[in-house]
VOBA-1610 file (N, C-alpha, C; in pm, whole numbers, padded with zeros to 5 digits, always signed):
BEGIN
Met+01840+02161-01008Met+01900+02268-01086Met+01804+02386-01096Tyr+01677+02358-01133Tyr+01579+02466-01147Tyr+01549+02531-01013Arg+01560+02451-00904Arg+01542+02507-00770Arg+01653+02607-00740Asp+01776+02578-00786Asp+01889+02669-00764Asp+01867+02800-00839Ile+01814+02789-00962Ile+01789+02910-01041Ile+01681+02996-00974Ala+01574+02931-00929Ala+01467+03003-00862Ala+01517+03072-00736His+01605+03004-00662His+01660+03062-00540His+01743+03186-00572Ala+01819+03178-00681Ala+01902+03293-00718Ala+01815+03412-00757Val+01707+03384-00832Val+01616+03492-00871Val+01552+03556-00748Tyr+01513+03470-00653Tyr+01452+03521-00529Tyr+01550+03610-00453Lys+01674+03565-00441Lys+01774+03644-00368Lys+01800+03776-00438Arg+01798+03775-00571Arg+01820+03899-00647Arg+01704+03995-00620Gly+01582+03941-00622Gly+01466+04026-00594Gly+01469+04079-00454Glu+01513+03996-00361Glu+01521+04037-00221Glu+01618+04153-00204Ser+01732+04145-00273Ser+01832+04251-00261Ser+01785+04380-00329Ser+01701+04364-00435Ser+01659+04484-00508Ser+01560+04567-00428Ile+01485+04504-00335Ile+01389+04581-00256Ile+01442+04604-00114Gly+01570+04570-00095Gly+01627+04582+00039Gly+01632+04726+00088Asn+01639+04825-00006Asn+01647+04965+00032Asn+01511+05035+00024Tyr+01405+04957+00020Tyr+01271+05015+00012Tyr+01185+04963+00127Glu+01094+05047+00171Glu+01002+05009+00278Glu+00863+04984+00219Met+00814+04863+00238Met+00683+04828+00185Met+00573+04897+00264Pro+00464+04935+00198Pro+00350+04991+00273Pro+00285+04882+00358Ala+00221+04924+00466Ala+00161+04827+00558Ala+00057+04740+00489Trp-00022+04799+00399Trp-00124+04721+00330Trp-00064+04617+00236Gly+00063+04638+00197Gly+00128+04542+00108Gly+00144+04406+00175Trp+00182+04410+00305Trp+00195+04284+00379Trp+00059+04216+00391Gly-00046+04295+00406Gly-00180+04238+00416Gly-00221+04166+00289Ile-00188+04226+00174Ile-00221+04163+00045Ile-00145+04032+00028Leu-00015+04033+00064Leu+00065+03912+00051Leu+00014+03802+00144Phe-00034+03841+00262Phe-00088+03743+00356Phe-00217+03681+00301Leu-00301+03765+00238Leu-00423+03713+00177Leu-00391+03617+00062Asp-00287+03649-00014Asp-00242+03558-00120Asp-00201+03424-00061Phe-00131+03430+00051Phe-00086+03308+00118Phe-00207+03223+00159Leu-00307+03289+00219Leu-00427+03216+00261Leu-00503+03158+00142Leu-00500+03227+00028Leu-00572+03183-00090Leu-00503+03066-00157Phe-00371+03075-00172Phe-00300+02975-00251Phe-00250+02856-00170Leu-00240+02868-00039Leu-00189+02756+00041Leu-00275+02631+00026Pro-00408+02639+00041Pro-00488+02517+00022Pro-00475+02458-00118Leu-00469+02546-00219Leu-00455+02498-00356Leu-00322+02430-00377Met-00216+02487-00318Met-00083+02428-00331Met-00077+02292-00260Leu-00143+02281-00145Leu-00145+02154-00073Leu-00219+02048-00154Ile-00332+02086-00214Ile-00409+01991-00293Ile-00329+01942-00413Val-00263+02033-00483Val-00186+01995-00601Val-00061+01917-00564Asn+00015+01969-00467Asn+00145+01909-00435Asn+00137+01787-00344Tyr+00025+01771-00274Tyr+00011+01651-00191Tyr-00096+01557-00246Ser-00218+01605-00253Ser-00328+01517-00294Ser-00308+01465-00437Leu-00288+01557-00531Leu-00275+01515-00671Leu-00144+01442-00698Arg-00036+01488-00641Arg+00095+01430-00674Arg+00126+01303-00596His+00060+01280-00483His+00093+01164-00401His-00026+01071-00378Val-00138+01124-00332Val-00252+01040-00297Val-00316+00978-00421Phe-00346+01059-00521Phe-00415+01009-00640Phe-00333+00902-00714Pro-00202+00923-00737Pro-00124+00818-00805Pro-00118+00688-00724Ala-00108+00696-00591Ala-00103+00575-00509Ala-00230+00492-00529Leu-00345+00559-00534Leu-00472+00488-00555Leu-00477+00428-00695Ala-00429+00501-00794Ala-00431+00452-00932Ala-00340+00331-00948Ile-00230+00329-00876Ile-00133+00221-00888Ile-00187+00089-00831Val-00265+00098-00725Val-00313-00026-00661Val-00450-00070-00711Glu-00524+00017-00782Glu-00658-00021-00825Glu-00654-00131-00930Asp-00734-00233-00908Asp-00744-00346-01000Asp-00831-00304-01119Pro-00776-00308-01242Pro-00853-00261-01359Pro-00964-00356-01401Ser-00961-00480-01356Ser-01066-00576-01395Ser-01110-00655-01273Pro-01170-00585-01175Pro-01210-00653-01052Pro-01336-00735-01072Pro-01362-00829-00981Pro-01490-00899-00983Pro-01599-00802-00938Ala-01721-00851-00929Ala-01829-00765-00880Ala-01787-00705-00749Tyr-01780-00573-00745Tyr-01719-00504-00630Tyr-01818-00411-00565Glu-01844-00431-00439Glu-01934-00346-00363Glu-01854-00277-00255Pro-01817-00149-00268Pro-01740-00081-00166Pro-01809-00088-00031Val-01729-00103+00073Val-01785-00113+00207Val-01843+00020+00251Ser-01934+00014+00347Ser-01994+00136+00400Ser-01892+00210+00484Leu-01880+00339+00457Leu-01781+00420+00529Leu-01848+00527+00612Asn-01980+00531+00612Asn-02052+00635+00683Asn-02132+00576+00798Glu-02151+00654+00901Glu-02221+00606+01018Glu-02366+00573+00988Asp-02423+00635+00886Asp-02562+00609+00854Asp-02579+00491+00760Thr-02469+00412+00745Thr-02465+00289+00665Thr-02488+00313+00516Gln-02480+00437+00474Gln-02493+00466+00331Gln-02363+00424+00264Ser-02372+00344+00162Ser-02251+00289+00101Ser-02184+00390+00009Leu-02058+00363-00016Leu-01982+00450-00107Leu-02038+00438-00248Ala-02089+00323-00281Ala-02149+00306-00413Ala-02271+00395-00429Glu-02350+00410-00322Glu-02466+00496-00328Glu-02425+00642-00341Glu-02317+00680-00271Glu-02268+00817-00281Glu-02227+00849-00423Asn-02178+00747-00495Asn-02125+00769-00628Asn-02215+00710-00735Ser-02348+00713-00714Ser-02440+00657-00811Ser-02425+00720-00950Pro-02392+00852-00962Pro-02369+00907-01097Pro-02255+00837-01168Leu-02151+00795-01093Leu-02040+00724-01154Leu-02086+00588-01205Ala-02171+00523-01128Ala-02221+00392-01170Ala-02304+00405-01297Asp-02386+00510-01305Asp-02466+00533-01425Asp-02376+00558-01546Glu-02269+00635-01521Glu-02175+00663-01630Glu-02107+00535-01676Ala-02078+00447-01580Ala-02014+00321-01614Ala-02105+00236-01702Ala-02235+00236-01669Ala-02328+00157-01747Ala-02334+00205-01892Arg-02316+00334-01911Arg-02323+00391-02046Arg-02194+00371-02124Asn-02081+00378-02056Asn-01953+00382-02127Asn-01868+00257-02113Gly-01912+00159-02038Gly-01833+00037-02027Gly-01758+00029-01899Ser-01682-00083-01882Ser-01618-00113-01753Ser-01510-00013-01716Gln-01440+00044-01815Gln-01331+00136-01783Gln-01380+00256-01702Ala-01508+00301-01731Ala-01561+00417-01660Ala-01587+00385-01513Arg-01597+00255-01480Arg-01623+00217-01342Arg-01500+00232-01254Leu-01383+00245-01314Leu-01262+00260-01236Leu-01264+00394-01162Ile-01239+00387-01034Ile-01242+00508-00952Ile-01136+00607-00997Thr-01018+00557-01034Thr-00908+00647-01070Thr-00900+00671-01221Ser-01012+00648-01291Ser-01011+00673-01435Ser-01004+00821-01468Ser-01035+00906-01369Ser-01025+01050-01389Ser-01001+01117-01254Ile-00949+01238-01259Ile-00928+01314-01136Ile-01062+01343-01070Arg-01163+01372-01151Arg-01295+01406-01098Arg-01355+01289-01020Ser-01350+01169-01077Ser-01409+01054-01009Ser-01331+01017-00883Thr-01198+01033-00888Thr-01117+01005-00768Thr-01150+01105-00659Tyr-01164+01231-00697Tyr-01198+01335-00601Tyr-01335+01309-00538Arg-01433+01273-00620Arg-01567+01249-00568Arg-01568+01129-00473Thr-01490+01028-00505Thr-01484+00910-00418Thr-01423+00945-00283Leu-01313+01020-00286Leu-01248+01059-00160Leu-01339+01151-00078Lys-01403+01245-00145Lys-01490+01339-00074Lys-01608+01267-00010Ala-01655+01159-00074Ala-01768+01084-00019Ala-01732+01011+00110Ile-01602+00990+00133Ile-01560+00915+00252Ile-01569+01002+00377Ser-01501+01113+00376Ser-01504+01201+00494Ser-01483+01347+00455Gly-01541+01386+00344Gly-01532+01525+00301Gly-01395+01561+00246Leu-01367+01690+00245Leu-01240+01738+00191Leu-01121+01687+00270Arg-01143+01646+00394Arg-01034+01594+00476Arg-00971+01470+00413Ser-01047+01396+00335Ser-00994+01275+00272Ser-00885+01306+00171Leu-00885+01428+00117Leu-00780+01465+00023Leu-00644+01467+00089Phe-00642+01479+00222Phe-00516+01488+00295Phe-00494+01366+00383Arg-00551+01252+00342Arg-00530+01130+00419Arg-00382+01094+00419Gly-00332+01058+00538Gly-00192+01024+00553Gly-00099+01143+00567Phe-00157+01264+00580Phe-00072+01384+00581Phe+00018+01390+00705Ala-00034+01348+00821Ala+00048+01349+00943Ala+00167+01254+00928Cys+00142+01138+00871Cys+00251+01042+00846Cys+00350+01098+00744Tyr+00297+01169+00645Tyr+00381+01230+00542Tyr+00475+01335+00602Leu+00422+01417+00693Leu+00504+01517+00760Leu+00612+01452+00845Ala+00575+01346+00918Ala+00673+01273+00999Ala+00782+01214+00910Leu+00742+01163+00795Leu+00839+01109+00699Leu+00935+01217+00651Gly+00881+01334+00621Gly+00965+01443+00574Gly+01069+01486+00676Val+01026+01499+00802Val+01117+01540+00909Val+01224+01433+00931Ala+01181+01307+00942Ala+01275+01198+00968Ala+01374+01179+00853Thr+01323+01189+00731Thr+01411+01173+00614Thr+01513+01286+00607Ser+01469+01408+00632Ser+01561+01523+00628Ser+01671+01508+00732Phe+01634+01460+00850Phe+01733+01443+00957Phe+01836+01337+00920Ile+01790+01219+00879Ile+01882+01110+00847Ile+01967+01146+00725Tyr+01902+01205+00624Tyr+01975+01244+00502Tyr+02081+01349+00535Gly+02046+01445+00621Gly+02142+01548+00661Gly+02261+01490+00734Val+02236+01393+00822Val+02346+01328+00895Val+02439+01256+00797Leu+02382+01185+00701Leu+02463+01110+00605Leu+02543+01203+00515Ile+02480+01311+00470Ile+02551+01407+00384Ile+02664+01474+00460Ser+02640+01507+00588Ser+02745+01569+00669Ser+02860+01473+00694Ala+02831+01342+00683Ala+02936+01241+00698Ala+03001+01209+00563Phe+02976+01296+00464Phe+03035+01286+00330Phe+02990+01162+00253Val+02868+01116+00282Val+02810+01008+00202Val+02749+01070+00077Pro+02781+01021-00042Pro+02726+01080-00167Pro+02574+01077-00167Ala+02514+01177-00231Ala+02368+01187-00234Ala+02304+01065-00298Leu+02371+01006-00399Leu+02318+00887-00465Leu+02303+00770-00368Ile+02383+00771-00262Ile+02378+00665-00162Ile+02295+00708-00042Ala+02307+00835-00005Ala+02237+00885+00114Ala+02086+00876+00100Gly+02034+00902-00020Gly+01889+00897-00042Gly+01831+00759-00015Pro+01881+00654-00082Pro+01830+00519-00056Pro+01852+00473+00088Leu+01967+00508+00148Leu+01993+00466+00286Leu+01893+00529+00383Ser+01860+00656+00360Ser+01762+00724+00445Ser+01627+00654+00436Ala+01589+00617+00315Ala+01459+00551+00296Ala+01458+00412+00357Leu+01569+00340+00349Leu+01575+00207+00407Leu+01552+00210+00558Ala+01602+00315+00623Ala+01585+00326+00768Ala+01440+00356+00805Leu+01360+00399+00707Leu+01222+00441+00735Leu+01120+00360+00656Val+01152+00235+00625Val+01061+00153+00545Val+00925+00136+00613Gln+00923+00134+00746Gln+00794+00120+00816Gln+00704+00240+00791Leu+00761+00360+00800Leu+00681+00480+00778Leu+00631+00490+00635Tyr+00717+00458+00539Tyr+00677+00464+00399Tyr+00564+00365+00371Thr+00575+00246+00427Thr+00472+00145+00406Thr+00342+00185+00476Ala+00352+00239+00597Ala+00233+00282+00670Ala+00161+00392+00595Trp+00235+00485+00535Trp+00171+00593+00458Trp+00088+00535+00343Thr+00143+00441+00270Thr+00070+00379+00161Thr-00057+00310+00211His-00045+00240+00322His-00162+00171+00379His-00271+00269+00420Ile-00232+00380+00478Ile-00330+00481+00521Ile-00402+00541+00401Val-00328+00565+00294Val-00385+00629+00175Val-00485+00538+00104Ile-00455+00410+00093Ile-00538+00321+00012Ile-00650+00253+00091Ser-00648+00261+00223Ser-00745+00187+00303Ser-00853+00278+00360Val-00958+00216+00411Val-01067+00291+00471Val-01018+00358+00599Pro-01082+00466+00642Pro-01038+00537+00762Pro-01031+00444+00883Ser-00933+00471+00968Ser-00912+00391+01088Ser-00896+00484+01208Ser-00934+00434+01325Ser-00919+00512+01448Ser-00776+00508+01500Lys-00694+00422+01439Lys-00553+00410+01483Lys-00472+00528+01432Thr-00372+00568+01511Thr-00277+00670+01466Thr-00178+00605+01370Phe-00105+00688+01296Phe-00015+00631+01196Phe+00096+00547+01259Trp+00140+00583+01380Trp+00246+00503+01442Trp+00192+00369+01494Gln+00062+00360+01513Gln+00002+00233+01551Gln-00017+00141+01431Arg-00003+00196+01313Arg-00022+00117+01191Arg+00111+00081+01125Leu+00221+00105+01194Leu+00351+00068+01139Leu+00363-00084+01131Pro+00399-00139+01017Pro+00421-00284+01008Pro+00550-00322+01079Pro+00568-00449+01115Pro+00695-00492+01176Pro+00813-00457+01086Phe+00919-00404+01145Phe+01033-00359+01064Phe+01091-00472+00981Lys+01104-00590+01040Lys+01166-00701+00969Lys+01089-00736+00842Lys+00956-00744+00856Lys+00874-00780+00741Lys+00873-00670+00637Ala+00863-00545+00682Ala+00863-00432+00588Ala+00996-00423+00515Phe+01105-00446+00587Phe+01237-00438+00525Phe+01256-00552+00426Gln+01216-00673+00466Gln+01231-00788+00378Gln+01154-00769+00248Ala+01034-00711+00258Ala+00950-00696+00139Ala+00990-00577+00054Thr+01025-00464+00116Thr+01040-00339+00040Thr+01183-00289+00026Ala+01280-00355+00083Ala+01418-00305+00077Ala+01464-00285-00068Leu+01446-00387-00150Leu+01491-00376-00290Leu+01415-00269-00367Pro+01280-00270-00366Pro+01209-00163-00439Pro+01235-00024-00383Val+01261-00012-00252Val+01295+00119-00194Val+01427+00169-00252Val+01528+00082-00256Val+01658+00120-00312Val+01642+00157-00460Met+01565+00077-00533Met+01544+00104-00676Met+01480+00240-00697Tyr+01375+00268-00620Tyr+01301+00393-00641Tyr+01384+00515-00602Phe+01442+00514-00483Phe+01513+00633-00438Phe+01645+00652-00511Phe+01704+00544-00560Phe+01822+00559-00646Phe+01779+00623-00778Ala+01663+00582-00829Ala+01610+00641-00953Ala+01583+00790-00935Val+01529+00827-00818Val+01501+00968-00789Val+01631+01049-00789Glu+01734+00994-00724Glu+01862+01064-00719Glu+01926+01074-00858Val+01916+00968-00937Val+01971+00969-01073Val+01898+01073-01159Ser+01765+01081-01144Ser+01687+01175-01223Ser+01719+01320-01187Ser+01781+01341-01072Ser+01825+01475-01034Ser+01971+01497-01072Phe+02053+01394-01054Phe+02197+01406-01078Phe+02230+01419-01228Val+02165+01339-01310Val+02196+01339-01454Val+02166+01473-01520Pro+02048+01533-01501Pro+02024+01665-01562Pro+02123+01771-01517Lys+02161+01770-01387Lys+02260+01866-01339Lys+02394+01845-01407Ser+02433+01719-01419Ser+02561+01688-01484Ser+02557+01725-01632Leu+02443+01701-01696Leu+02430+01735-01837Leu+02437+01886-01857Ala+02372+01961-01768Ala+02377+02107-01776Ala+02520+02157-01761Trp+02594+02094-01672Trp+02735+02131-01652Trp+02817+02096-01776Ala+02791+01979-01835Ala+02865+01935-01954Ala+02836+02025-02074Leu+02714+02080-02080Leu+02677+02170-02190Leu+02721+02314-02165Ser+02787+02336-02051Ser+02837+02470-02014Ser+02724+02572-02001Met+02614+02531-01942Met+02506+02625-01915Met+02548+02722-01806Asn+02498+02844-01815Asn+02526+02944-01712Asn+02434+02919-01593Leu+02483+02845-01496Leu+02404+02809-01379Leu+02441+02896-01260Pro+02349+02912-01164Pro+02380+02989-01044Pro+02494+02926-00965Asp+02576+03010-00907Asp+02687+02965-00824Asp+02640+02958-00679Pro+02641+02838-00617Pro+02597+02826-00477Pro+02674+02916-00382Lys+02798+02949-00418Lys+02881+03033-00331Lys+02845+03182-00345Ala+02771+03215-00451Ala+02728+03354-00472Ala+02579+03356-00503Pro+02494+03328-00404Pro+02349+03315-00428Pro+02282+03444-00475Asn+02344+03559-00452Asn+02283+03686-00492Asn+02316+03725-00636Thr+02395+03640-00702Thr+02438+03672-00838Thr+02365+03586-00939Ile+02299+03653-01034Ile+02230+03580-01140Ile+02325+03566-01259Pro+02340+03445-01315Pro+02430+03425-01429Pro+02392+03513-01547Ala+02492+03551-01625Ala+02468+03632-01743Ala+02382+03555-01843Ala+02293+03629-01911Ala+02203+03566-02008Ala+02281+03518-02130Asp+02245+03402-02181Asp+02309+03345-02299Asp+02200+03280-02384Lys+02189+03323-02510Lys+02082+03271-02596Lys+02095+03121-02617Asn+02216+03066-02607Asn+02235+02922-02625Asn+02178+02842-02508Asp+02156+02909-02396Asp+02100+02839-02281Asp+01956+02794-02306Val+01890+02853-02405Val+01752+02816-02435Val+01746+02672-02484Trp+01823+02640-02591Trp+01819+02504-02643Trp+01885+02405-02548Lys+01985+02453-02474Lys+02047+02365-02374Lys+01947+02330-02263Gly+01870+02430-02221Gly+01770+02406-02118Gly+01661+02311-02165Ile+01624+02320-02294Ile+01522+02229-02348Ile+01574+02085-02346Ile+01701+02068-02383Ile+01761+01934-02382Ile+01761+01876-02240Val+01804+01959-02144Val+01808+01914-02004Val+01668+01879-01955Leu+01569+01961-01992Leu+01431+01936-01950Leu+01378+01805-02009Leu+01407+01780-02138Leu+01362+01657-02202Leu+01427+01534-02139Val+01555+01543-02109Val+01625+01432-02044Val+01565+01404-01906Ser+01536+01511-01833Ser+01474+01497-01702Ser+01338+01431-01713Leu+01260+01471-01813Leu+01127+01414-01834Leu+01136+01265-01868Val+01230+01230-01955Val+01247+01090-01993Val+01285+01004-01873Leu+01375+01055-01790Leu+01418+00981-01671Leu+01300+00959-01575His+01215+01059-01562His+01100+01045-01472His+00999+00945-01528Val+00974+00951-01657Val+00873+00863-01716Val+00920+00718-01721Phe+01047+00696-01757Phe+01095+00559-01778Phe+01177+00503-01662Leu+01202+00583-01560Leu+01281+00533-01447Leu+01210+00556-01314Val+01173+00680-01286Val+01113+00712-01155Val+00973+00653-01142Ile+00887+00677-01240Ile+00749+00629-01229Ile+00741+00476-01224Pro+00813+00402-01310Pro+00807+00255-01299Pro+00854+00201-01164Thr+00962+00257-01109Thr+01009+00208-00980Thr+00913+00248-00868His+00845+00361-00885His+00745+00401-00787His+00625+00307-00791Val+00586+00263-00909Val+00477+00166-00924Val+00512+00036-00851Ile+00633-00012-00873Ile+00676-00137-00808Ile+00675-00122-00657Leu+00733-00013-00607Leu+00740+00008-00462Leu+00601+00016-00400Thr+00512+00093-00460Thr+00378+00111-00405Thr+00300-00020-00402Arg+00313-00100-00506Arg+00241-00227-00511Arg+00297-00328-00412Val+00426-00327-00393Val+00486-00415-00291Val+00440-00373-00152Gln+00440-00243-00125Gln+00392-00194+00004Gln+00245-00230+00026Ala+00165-00215-00079Ala+00022-00246-00068Ala-00001-00393-00038Ser+00088-00481-00087Ser+00071-00624-00063Ser+00088-00660+00084Leu+00144-00568+00164Leu+00162-00590+00307Leu+00043-00542+00389Leu-00060-00490+00323Leu-00177-00440+00394Leu-00243-00554+00472Pro-00266-00535+00602Pro-00329-00640+00684Pro-00463-00685+00626Glu-00494-00811+00644Glu-00616-00868+00588Glu-00743-00802+00643Asp-00735-00752+00767Asp-00855-00694+00828Asp-00878-00548+00789Glu-00797-00495+00698Glu-00814-00358+00652Glu-00863-00358+00507Asp-00977-00294+00484Asp-01033-00285+00350Asp-00979-00163+00276Thr-00982-00171+00144Thr-00932-00062+00061Thr-01048+00020+00005Ile-01019+00142-00037Ile-01123+00229-00092Ile-01133+00217-00243Val-01044+00139-00304Val-01051+00108-00447Val-01043-00043-00461Pro-01094-00099-00570Pro-01079-00244-00591Pro-00932-00283-00591Phe-00898-00384-00514Phe-00757-00420-00495Phe-00744-00572-00493Asp-00665-00625-00584Asp-00641-00768-00592Asp-00525-00805-00500Arg-00557-00852-00381Arg-00453-00886-00282Arg-00365-01002-00328Ser-00417-01085-00416Ser-00338-01201-00461Ser-00246-01167-00578Phe-00263-01047-00634Phe-00183-01005-00750Phe-00185-01113-00858Gln-00308-01143-00901Gln-00332-01243-01006Gln-00282-01381-00964Gly-00299-01412-00836Gly-00263-01543-00784Gly-00115-01563-00755Lys-00037-01454-00761Lys+00107-01466-00741Lys+00149-01456-00594Val+00060-01409-00507Val+00094-01392-00366Val+00024-01499-00282Glu+00102-01572-00205Glu+00047-01670-00113Glu+00062-01617+00030Pro-00044-01629+00110Pro-00036-01581+00248Pro+00075-01653+00325Ala+00134-01583+00419Ala+00242-01641+00500Ala+00192-01759+00582Ile+00062-01759+00615Ile+00007-01864+00700Ile+00008-02001+00631Val+00013-02001+00497Val+00018-02128+00424Val+00156-02152+00364Gly+00255-02081+00416Gly+00392-02102+00373Gly+00445-02007+00268Gly+00362-01911+00224Gly+00408-01814+00125Gly+00482-01698+00188Lys+00532-01609+00105Lys+00603-01492+00155Lys+00510-01391+00222Gly+00389-01386+00173Gly+00295-01290+00229Gly+00303-01153+00166Phe+00384-01140+00062Phe+00394-01012-00011Phe+00437-01041-00154Val+00412-00945-00241Val+00445-00962-00381Val+00591-00929-00406Thr+00654-01000-00500Thr+00793-00974-00534Thr+00801-00858-00634Val+00921-00809-00654Val+00942-00699-00750Val+00897-00742-00890Lys+00935-00861-00930Lys+00900-00911-01063Lys+00750-00921-01081Asp+00681-00979-00981Asp+00537-00996-00992Asp+00462-00863-00980Ala+00516-00771-00900Ala+00455-00638-00890Ala+00459-00568-01025Trp+00566-00589-01099Trp+00581-00529-01230Trp+00491-00597-01333Gln+00493-00729-01336Gln+00419-00802-01439Gln+00269-00797-01418Ser+00225-00779-01294Ser+00080-00776-01267Ser+00018-00639-01292Phe+00101-00542-01328Phe+00049-00408-01359Phe+00021-00403-01508Ser-00106-00404-01544Ser-00147-00421-01684Ser-00116-00299-01770Arg-00124-00321-01902Arg-00102-00212-01996Arg-00208-00104-01979Ala-00332-00145-01955Ala-00440-00049-01934Ala-00412+00038-01811Ser-00354-00024-01709Ser-00320+00051-01588Ser-00209+00152-01615Trp-00114+00113-01699Trp-00006+00206-01735Trp-00062+00327-01809Val-00152+00301-01904Val-00212+00411-01980Val-00288+00504-01887Arg-00365+00446-01795Arg-00442+00526-01701Arg-00351+00608-01611Leu-00239+00550-01566Leu-00147+00621-01477Leu-00076+00735-01550Val-00031+00709-01673Val+00037+00814-01749Val-00057+00931-01777Lys-00181+00900-01810Lys-00280+01006-01832Lys-00300+01088-01704Leu-00302+01018-01590Leu-00319+01087-01462Leu-00203+01182-01437Tyr-00081+01137-01461Tyr+00035+01223-01439Tyr+00033+01343-01534Ala-00013+01322-01656Ala-00023+01433-01751Ala-00124+01538-01701Lys-00235+01491-01647Lys-00336+01583-01593Lys-00283+01656-01469Ile-00207+01583-01386Ile-00149+01647-01267Ile-00050+01755-01307Phe+00029+01727-01409Phe+00124+01828-01459Phe+00050+01950-01510Ala-00061+01928-01581Ala-00140+02040-01632Ala-00198+02122-01517Cys-00245+02056-01413Cys-00297+02127-01296Cys-00188+02209-01228Ser-00068+02154-01221Ser+00044+02226-01160Ser+00078+02351-01239Met+00080+02339-01373Met+00108+02454-01458Met-00002+02559-01447Ala-00127+02514-01438Ala-00238+02608-01426Ala-00230+02686-01296Leu-00193+02616-01188Leu-00180+02684-01059Leu-00064+02783-01062Ala+00047+02745-01123Ala+00161+02836-01134Ala+00126+02959-01214Phe+00050+02940-01323Phe+00008+03053-01406Phe-00086+03145-01328Ala-00179+03086-01254Ala-00272+03166-01173Ala-00197+03245-01067Trp-00097+03183-01008Trp-00015+03249-00906Trp+00056+03371-00965Met+00111+03355-01086Met+00181+03466-01150Met+00084+03577-01188Val-00034+03539-01239Val-00133+03639-01281Val-00176+03725-01163Val-00189+03665-01046Val-00232+03738-00927Val-00116+03813-00862Leu-00003+03747-00849Leu+00107+03803-00769Leu+00185+03913-00839Val+00215+03895-00967Val+00299+03992-01038Val+00238+04132-01037Pro+00111+04150-01074Pro+00054+04286-01067Pro+00055+04343-00925Glu+00031+04256-00826Glu+00032+04303-00688Glu+00171+04352-00648Leu+00274+04278-00687Leu+00411+04319-00654Leu+00446+04451-00721Leu+00403+04467-00846Leu+00429+04594-00915Leu+00360+04710-00844Leu+00237+04687-00799Leu+00163+04790-00727Leu+00230+04822-00594Ile+00274+04720-00524Ile+00341+04740-00395Ile+00472+04816-00412Met+00549+04779-00515Met+00677+04846-00539Met+00655+04992-00576Arg+00547+05022-00647Arg+00517+05160-00687Arg+00490+05247-00565His+00433+05188-00460His+00399+05264-00340His+00501+05244-00226Ser+00611+05178-00257Ser+00716+05161-00155Ser+00802+05287-00149Lys+00854+05315-00030Lys+00935+05435-00007Lys+01083+05395+00001Lys+01165+05473-00066Lys+01308+05447-00063Lys+01366+05491+00071Ile+01447+05402+00130Ile+01512+05432+00258Ile+01648+05494+00232Glu+01666+05615+00282Glu+01795+05683+00260Glu+01903+05629+00355
//
């Protein structure tokens, strides 16, 4: 819904400057803005929103004595790279030893592995996922399959890619390409089909319900058939918008995030034994997972993935999402502070085309 409103505002702005010619230096300023904000947007929208939560979800909050494996050619261990974190842990207790206890400690751990490039681990697989999902979803929608069904079906067809992305994010760097790390489709489907449907259905519901609620409250929403038209302002839309926003927030906290936790932990349970993780990870999920070689399933069930996620882990994850939201708002504010004055300056020096 908010994406539709933003699109309408953009189209209105586009039409308002359609009869004006921007100065040549104006394009240069906008290009510099692009170069400045693109890395920041990638870090916030990919690293913080996807990589950091995945690590927090799989990290064991009460691991045994844990010595991270050496990830550098000079055999310097990750623990040595993060000696300040270890000192902090000694002062503040075991919780401080958790890598994902803060954005700063997670960032320092990732940077110690292979520099800033570690912030974008799994990015190639993520792009492939985006392209493949868009294609399959588009085909289903064009075949008149409802969005509530098309979303989960698209994800089911790509369970290997989704699982491989999680494995790449949580494990130590590998020389293998992401397509070489795809798990067998049968095993990935058997393990993740149910949590995939749960998560992507939750995502669709969290989008569908606020839109339906906005329609039921008679909010003045943009008309898709008239993208250049902005709805008339209505003071009642303020409290209606707050209600819709709160409902959306509740759905994400109590529906989307829990199903995402379950899915990520089930995917992580499929990580091959010969691949080490960059955070403490209990492969047995408190003794609930038996290897396939001894007759077990070889992966954690939905129920066990949920029950093995401790209360302390929930608190840590919610705090992380709150910090990520704050970072997103800060970046949006910085973008407005920089861009709005520049646009006003550019418009002042634009020439009207007769």
